[in-house]
N, C-alpha and C positions, 0 to 999 in steps of 0.2 A: 586329037582335040586338046589334050593337056600340053603337048609339045608346042602347039600353035599359041596357046595362052602364055606359056612360059617365054616363048620367043618374043611375043608382043610386049610383055612386061619388061623384059631385058632391053628391048629396043626403046621403049618409052623412057625408061630410066636412064639410058645412055645418051639420049638426045641433048639434054642440057650440057653435058660434058663435051659432046662433039661440037657444039656451037659456042663454047667458051663460058657458058653460064654455070654457076654453082648450083647443085641440087639444094632444095629447101632443107634447112637444118644442118648445113655443112659447117656453119659457124664462121667466126671472123678469121681473116687471114692476118697473121702476125708478121710484123716487120721490125727488125732490130733498129734501134735508134742510139746504140752505144750506151755508155762510153766504151771506147776500146782500150785494151791494155790489161785486162785481168778479169777473172771470174767475179761477177757481182755477188757479194755476200749480204749486202744490206741496202735497203732503200728507206728514205724518210721523206715524207711530204709535209711541207709547211702548212699547218692547219688554217692559217689566215690568208695564205697566198698559195693555193693549190698547184699553181704552175711552177712553183719553186720546189725542186726535187734534189735531194742529195743521194749519192750512190757511193757506197764503200766497196772496195775491191780487195781481192786476195792477191796482191802483188803490185798494183799500180797506184795505191793510195785512195784519195778521196776526190770525187767529182761533184760539180754542181750545175744544174740546169735551171734557168729562170723562164723557160718557155715550154714547159710541159715535156721535157725530154727530147726535143728536136735537136738542140745543140748542147754539148757538154763542155765544161772547162775544168781542167785540173785545179784543185784548190791549192794555191801556193801558201807557204807558211805552215803546212802540215807535213811533217817529216815521216810519219808512219806509212808504210806501204801495205800492211795487212790489216784492213778494217773489217771486223767481223760483225759489228752491230752499230746502229745509230739510233739516237732518240732526240726528239725536239720537244722543248718545253711548250705545252699546249697554250699557255697564257702569254708567254714571251718567246715567240718563235725565233728570235735572234739568238737565243741561248740554245745551243745544241751540244750533244755529247757523242763521242765516238769511242767505241770499245775496240781495242786492238789486241793482237797476240804477238808473242815473241817468236817469230817464225824464222828469223835469221840471226846470225851472230852479230852482236853489237846493237841490237834493237831492244827497246824497252816496251813491253806490253802494258796495257792498263786502260784507264779511262782518261780521255782528253776532253776539255771543255772550251767552248767558244761562246763569248757573249756578244759578238759583233757579226753574227750571220756567217761565220766560218772564215773570216779574214785573218784572225789570229787565234792561237790555241795555247793552252797550258795543261800540263799533266796534273790530274787531281787524284789519281790512284795508280800506282806503278807496280811493276814487277809481277804482274799477273797476266794470264791469258784470259781475256774477257770475251765471252761468247754471247752474252745477252744483257741488254739494258732495259729498264722499265722506269717510267716516271709516273708518280701518283698524279692523276689528272686534277684532283681537288686540292692537292698540296704539292705543287711542282718542285719545291725545294727537297722533297723526299724522292730519292731514287735508289734503285737496286741494280747491282752488277752481279751477274752470274758468271762464274769462272770455271775453267777446266781444272778440276782437281782441288780447288781451295774453297769451294762452297759459294755462298751468296753473301755479298757485302751490302750494307745499307748506309746511306747518308741522309741526314735530315736538314742539312744546311747547304744544299746545292753543290755537294762534292768537296766542300772544304775539309770535312773529316768523315771517316768511315769506321764502321764497326762490323764485325762478322755477325750475320743474321743468325737467328735460332735454327735455321735449316741445317740438316746434316750435310757433311762434306762427302 
């Protein structure tokens, strides 16, 4: 009797799989949408245009999608290949920051800023391996850069000047 119930339970559980249906609770099926060319280390979504997504990679630089990740384009004018973190100004999303690391000879790590949606970039904090960025949502000119080995740096003027935060290194 127990063997018969067990067999019936297994058979009923297997039927959806045999006919191509997923069992209830199996969850969504994930599909890669790129970008190709490196491990994705950072993603940032434009808060005012959520279909605009930026992706930072460890080896292939920075990519941008304007259609929710269906198609990606490499960001030209951004020379850094190792992007570890991204942050978008919540009030002015055309202003974004990329934190990078010095992962290969001749590269400069730090924080890079764009005020035109990623078309052009300038270095605002250099010679550091930046692994985290945070923008104060109520005062977006205030941002923090967490680094590997040098502690936390703070800017209150949109990255024009920086000071070491009171956090321990």
